[in-house]
C-alpha positions as CSV (number, residue, x, y, z in Angstrom):
1,X,8.2,6.4,7.7
2,X,9.0,10.0,8.6
3,X,6.5,12.8,8.1
4,X,6.4,14.0,4.5
5,X,8.6,17.1,3.8
6,X,6.4,20.0,2.7
7,X,8.3,20.6,-0.5
8,X,7.5,17.2,-1.9
9,X,3.9,18.1,-2.9
10,X,4.0,21.9,-2.8
11,X,5.2,23.4,-6.1
12,X,5.7,26.8,-4.4
13,X,8.5,25.4,-2.1
14,X,11.9,24.6,-3.4
15,X,13.8,21.7,-1.8
16,X,16.7,22.8,0.3
17,X,20.2,22.5,-1.2
18,X,21.3,19.5,0.9
19,X,18.3,17.6,-0.2
20,X,19.0,18.3,-3.9
21,X,22.6,17.2,-3.5
22,X,21.6,14.0,-1.8
23,X,19.0,13.4,-4.5
24,X,21.8,13.6,-7.1
25,X,23.9,11.0,-5.4
26,X,20.8,8.8,-4.8
27,X,19.9,9.1,-8.5
28,X,23.4,8.0,-9.6
29,X,23.3,5.0,-7.3
30,X,19.9,3.7,-8.5
31,X,20.8,4.3,-12.1
32,X,24.0,2.2,-11.7
33,X,22.0,-0.5,-10.0
34,X,19.4,-0.6,-12.7
35,X,22.1,-0.8,-15.3
36,X,23.7,-3.8,-13.6
37,X,20.4,-5.7,-13.8
38,X,19.9,-4.7,-17.5
39,X,23.3,-6.0,-18.4
40,X,22.7,-9.2,-16.3
41,X,25.7,-8.5,-14.1
42,X,23.3,-8.7,-11.2
43,X,20.9,-11.7,-11.5
44,X,17.2,-11.7,-11.2
45,X,15.7,-14.9,-9.8
46,X,12.3,-16.3,-10.9
47,X,10.0,-18.9,-9.4
48,X,7.9,-21.5,-11.1
49,X,4.6,-19.5,-11.0
50,X,3.6,-16.1,-12.2
51,X,4.6,-13.1,-10.1
52,X,2.6,-9.9,-9.9
53,X,4.0,-6.8,-8.3
54,X,1.8,-4.0,-6.9
55,X,3.9,-1.0,-6.2
56,X,4.5,2.7,-6.6
57,X,7.3,5.0,-7.5
58,X,6.8,7.4,-4.6
59,X,7.6,6.9,-0.9
60,X,4.5,6.5,1.1
61,X,1.0,5.2,0.5
62,X,-1.1,5.3,-2.6
63,X,-3.6,2.5,-2.2
64,X,-1.4,-0.5,-2.9
65,X,-2.7,-2.7,-0.1
66,X,-6.5,-2.3,-0.9
67,X,-5.6,-3.1,-4.5
68,X,-3.6,-6.1,-3.4
69,X,-6.5,-7.4,-1.4
70,X,-8.9,-6.9,-4.4
71,X,-6.4,-8.8,-6.7
72,X,-6.1,-11.7,-4.3
73,X,-9.9,-12.0,-4.0
74,X,-10.4,-11.8,-7.8
75,X,-7.7,-14.3,-8.5
76,X,-9.2,-16.8,-6.0
77,X,-12.6,-16.3,-7.6
78,X,-11.0,-17.1,-11.0
79,X,-9.6,-20.4,-9.6
80,X,-6.1,-19.4,-8.7
81,X,-4.4,-20.1,-5.3
82,X,-2.7,-16.8,-4.6
83,X,-0.1,-16.0,-2.0
84,X,1.2,-12.6,-0.9
85,X,4.8,-11.6,-0.4
86,X,5.7,-8.5,1.6
87,X,8.7,-7.0,3.3
88,X,6.4,-6.0,6.2
89,X,7.5,-2.4,6.7
90,X,7.6,-1.3,10.4
91,X,8.1,-4.7,11.8
92,X,10.0,-5.0,15.2
93,X,12.3,-7.7,13.8
94,X,12.7,-7.1,10.1
95,X,15.5,-9.6,9.7
96,X,13.2,-12.5,10.7
97,X,11.1,-14.1,7.9
98,X,7.7,-15.4,9.1
99,X,4.2,-16.5,8.0
100,X,1.5,-14.1,8.9
101,X,-2.1,-14.7,9.6
102,X,-5.1,-12.8,11.0
103,X,-3.9,-13.5,14.6
104,X,-0.3,-12.4,14.1
105,X,0.8,-9.5,16.3
106,X,1.2,-6.5,13.9
107,X,4.4,-5.5,15.6
108,X,5.9,-8.8,14.3
109,X,4.1,-9.3,11.0
110,X,3.7,-5.7,9.9
111,X,0.4,-3.8,9.8
112,X,-0.3,-4.3,6.0
113,X,0.6,-8.0,5.9
114,X,-1.7,-8.7,8.9
115,X,-4.5,-6.7,7.3
116,X,-4.1,-8.6,4.0
117,X,-4.1,-12.0,5.9
118,X,-7.2,-10.9,7.9
119,X,-9.2,-9.7,4.9
120,X,-8.3,-12.5,2.4
121,X,-7.2,-15.6,4.4
122,X,-4.5,-16.1,1.8
123,X,-1.0,-17.3,2.7
124,X,1.2,-14.3,3.5
125,X,4.9,-14.4,3.9
126,X,7.0,-11.5,5.2
127,X,10.7,-11.4,4.3
128,X,13.3,-8.8,3.5
129,X,14.3,-11.2,0.7
130,X,11.2,-11.3,-1.6
131,X,12.8,-14.1,-3.7
132,X,12.9,-16.3,-0.6
133,X,9.3,-15.2,0.3
134,X,8.1,-16.1,-3.2
135,X,9.8,-19.5,-3.0
136,X,8.2,-20.2,0.3
137,X,4.8,-19.4,-1.1
138,X,5.3,-21.7,-4.0
139,X,6.4,-24.5,-1.7
140,X,3.2,-23.9,0.3
141,X,1.1,-24.6,-2.8
142,X,0.4,-21.1,-4.2
143,X,0.2,-20.9,-8.0
144,X,0.6,-17.1,-8.3
145,X,2.6,-14.7,-6.1
146,X,1.3,-11.2,-5.4
147,X,3.9,-8.7,-4.1
148,X,2.5,-5.9,-1.9
149,X,5.1,-3.3,-2.8
150,X,8.4,-4.2,-4.4
151,X,8.8,-2.5,-7.8
152,X,12.3,-1.7,-6.7
153,X,13.2,-5.2,-5.6
154,X,14.7,-6.3,-8.9
155,X,16.1,-9.6,-7.6
156,X,12.7,-11.1,-8.0
157,X,11.7,-11.6,-11.6
158,X,8.1,-10.6,-12.3
159,X,5.5,-11.2,-15.0
160,X,3.2,-8.3,-14.3
161,X,3.9,-4.8,-12.8
162,X,1.2,-2.5,-11.6
163,X,2.1,1.1,-10.6
164,X,-0.4,2.7,-8.2
165,X,-0.6,6.5,-8.0
166,X,-2.5,8.8,-5.7
167,X,-4.7,10.7,-8.1
168,X,-4.3,14.0,-6.2
169,X,-0.6,13.9,-5.4
170,X,0.7,11.9,-8.4
171,X,4.6,12.0,-8.5
172,X,4.7,15.2,-6.5
173,X,7.4,17.7,-7.6
174,X,9.0,15.0,-9.8
175,X,12.3,14.9,-7.9
176,X,14.1,11.9,-6.4
177,X,14.4,11.3,-2.7
178,X,15.0,13.3,-0.5
179,X,14.4,16.4,-2.7
180,X,11.1,14.8,-3.8
181,X,9.0,11.7,-3.2
182,X,10.3,9.5,-6.0
183,X,12.2,6.3,-5.3
184,X,13.0,6.0,-9.0
185,X,12.8,8.5,-11.9
186,X,9.2,9.0,-13.2
187,X,10.3,7.4,-16.5
188,X,10.5,4.1,-14.7
189,X,6.7,4.0,-14.9
190,X,6.9,3.3,-18.6
191,X,8.2,-0.2,-17.8
192,X,5.0,-1.0,-15.8
193,X,2.2,-3.0,-17.5
194,X,-0.7,-1.2,-15.7
195,X,-1.2,2.2,-14.2
196,X,-3.9,2.4,-11.5
197,X,-5.0,5.8,-10.2
198,X,-6.5,6.0,-6.8
199,X,-9.2,8.7,-7.3
200,X,-10.3,9.1,-3.7
201,X,-13.7,10.5,-2.7
202,X,-13.2,14.2,-3.1
203,X,-13.7,14.4,-6.9
204,X,-10.6,16.4,-7.6
205,X,-8.7,13.6,-9.4
206,X,-9.2,12.0,-12.7
207,X,-7.6,9.0,-14.5
208,X,-5.7,9.9,-17.7
209,X,-5.2,8.1,-21.0
210,X,-3.8,4.6,-20.4
211,X,-4.7,4.7,-16.7
212,X,-7.2,2.6,-14.8
213,X,-9.4,4.4,-12.2
214,X,-9.7,2.9,-8.7
215,X,-12.1,4.1,-6.0
216,X,-11.9,3.0,-2.4
217,X,-15.4,2.5,-1.0
218,X,-15.8,2.6,2.7
219,X,-17.6,-0.3,4.5
220,X,-19.3,-0.4,7.8
221,X,-17.3,0.8,10.9
222,X,-16.3,-2.3,13.0
223,X,-16.0,-1.9,16.8
224,X,-12.6,-2.8,17.9
225,X,-13.9,-4.2,21.1
226,X,-16.4,-6.4,19.3
227,X,-20.0,-6.0,18.4
228,X,-22.2,-5.2,15.5
229,X,-20.6,-3.0,12.7
230,X,-22.2,0.4,12.2
231,X,-22.7,2.1,8.8
232,X,-20.9,5.4,8.5
233,X,-24.4,7.0,8.1
234,X,-24.9,6.2,11.8
235,X,-22.3,8.8,12.6
236,X,-23.5,11.5,10.1
237,X,-23.7,14.9,11.7
238,X,-21.6,13.8,14.7
239,X,-18.1,15.0,15.7
240,X,-15.7,12.1,15.6
241,X,-12.0,11.7,16.3
242,X,-10.4,10.4,13.0
243,X,-7.1,8.6,13.3
244,X,-4.9,7.8,10.3
245,X,-1.3,6.6,10.2
246,X,-1.1,6.1,6.4
247,X,0.8,7.8,3.6
248,X,-1.8,10.4,3.0
249,X,-4.0,10.8,6.1
250,X,-6.1,13.5,4.5
251,X,-7.5,11.0,2.1
252,X,-9.1,9.1,5.0
253,X,-10.4,12.3,6.6
254,X,-11.9,13.4,3.3
255,X,-13.7,10.1,3.0
256,X,-15.3,10.5,6.4
257,X,-16.3,14.1,5.6
258,X,-17.9,13.0,2.4
259,X,-20.1,10.6,4.5
260,X,-21.3,13.6,6.5
261,X,-19.1,13.2,9.6
262,X,-17.6,16.2,11.4
263,X,-14.0,15.1,11.6
264,X,-11.5,16.0,14.3
265,X,-8.3,14.8,12.5
266,X,-5.4,13.1,14.1
267,X,-2.6,12.3,11.6
268,X,0.2,10.0,12.4
269,X,3.3,8.8,10.5
270,X,2.9,5.9,8.1
271,X,3.3,2.6,10.0
272,X,3.2,4.4,13.3
273,X,3.7,2.1,16.4
274,X,0.6,3.1,18.5
275,X,0.4,3.1,22.2
276,X,-2.7,3.6,24.3
277,X,-1.9,7.3,25.0
278,X,-2.1,8.0,21.3
279,X,-5.9,7.5,21.4
280,X,-6.6,9.6,24.5
281,X,-8.0,12.8,23.2
282,X,-9.7,14.1,26.3
283,X,-13.3,13.6,25.1
284,X,-15.8,10.7,24.7
285,X,-16.3,11.1,21.0
286,X,-16.2,8.0,18.8
287,X,-12.8,7.2,17.4
288,X,-12.8,6.1,13.8
289,X,-9.5,4.8,12.2
290,X,-8.3,3.2,9.1
291,X,-8.4,-0.6,9.1
292,X,-4.6,-0.6,8.8
293,X,-4.4,1.3,12.1
294,X,-7.0,-0.8,13.7
295,X,-5.0,-4.0,13.5
296,X,-2.4,-2.3,15.8
297,X,-4.8,-0.7,18.2
298,X,-7.4,-3.4,18.9
299,X,-5.7,-4.6,22.0
300,X,-6.0,-1.3,23.9
301,X,-8.6,0.8,22.0
302,X,-11.7,1.7,24.0
303,X,-15.3,0.7,23.5
304,X,-15.9,3.8,21.3
305,X,-13.1,2.9,18.7
306,X,-13.9,1.6,15.2
307,X,-12.0,0.5,12.2
308,X,-13.3,1.6,8.8
309,X,-12.5,-0.9,6.0
310,X,-12.3,0.1,2.4
311,X,-12.9,-1.9,-0.8
312,X,-11.1,-1.2,-4.1
313,X,-13.4,-0.9,-7.1
314,X,-12.0,-1.0,-10.6
315,X,-13.6,-1.4,-14.1
316,X,-14.3,-5.0,-15.2
317,X,-12.1,-4.3,-18.3
318,X,-9.1,-3.9,-15.9
319,X,-9.7,-7.4,-14.5
320,X,-10.0,-8.9,-18.0
321,X,-6.8,-7.3,-19.1
322,X,-4.9,-8.2,-16.0
323,X,-6.0,-11.9,-16.2
324,X,-5.0,-12.1,-19.8
325,X,-1.6,-10.6,-19.1
326,X,-1.0,-12.8,-16.1
327,X,-1.9,-16.0,-18.0
328,X,0.4,-15.0,-20.9
329,X,3.4,-13.7,-18.8
330,X,6.8,-15.1,-19.5
331,X,8.7,-13.4,-16.7
332,X,11.1,-10.5,-17.0
333,X,13.4,-8.1,-15.3
334,X,12.0,-4.8,-14.1
335,X,13.7,-1.5,-15.0
336,X,14.7,-2.4,-18.5
């Protein structure tokens, strides 16, 4: 994903005219597509098990993957056999469908699917066609399909939709791509069953009425070269290189600062394809990176490189409501 244009989240900057014109054309196209599905001129395909979609309306990250991991873990604890469907953004061969596990090269499986497989051990299928991915998971024995992203993939009928928002950036300037960050109009959120707000660690975001708060809690830093994990407190008061190739790198940097680390930030584009030179900063400071980046850097990162995992925490009432909705879902089209 390209670097975020400054006007997306800065209300003092107006989008340039070409971006506004393109946004108008884009909006007309997606409105026409949604209408075709509402009128059943384009067909949505279901599978024989419930489908739960975790997505967002904005381009870029908002905390979908940590929430997906938490959902898979909770479903398994409740007796379900979940599987995960993903497009696998950033893959080297996006036309090839494949199974992903903890040993899959992130260049082939995608950084987020590999991370989900590594953390959960659940079956993970990457495919541009999420209907085909869902069917493969059902054939493999899964009794619920969790889609990491895919609110806009209307071909797959879903039972539950969860919109995830960054609590600080929200919907940005409220405009459609490329004048703003929205993939669909903000009104599309009303079709979603749950609204989860990633509050971060800096205390400047709050969940509103009808929204469920989510906090990402950092775990111990894991050496990429192997060895004993270290609590973040072990780095407190030290200068560290912080590497983040996610939708909002500043969120990761803020989390480390809140733990008392002196951060030297290094922001990369979301789904960045790292090479060894990217981690050569000219000093011997520890290098701490997101777990999503770590799955791509483990092969060449030095002995001082660590991945920092996060765990999504939500109120128990959210899980009760989600499970009730999932058990009672009848399947529906999104967007109408």
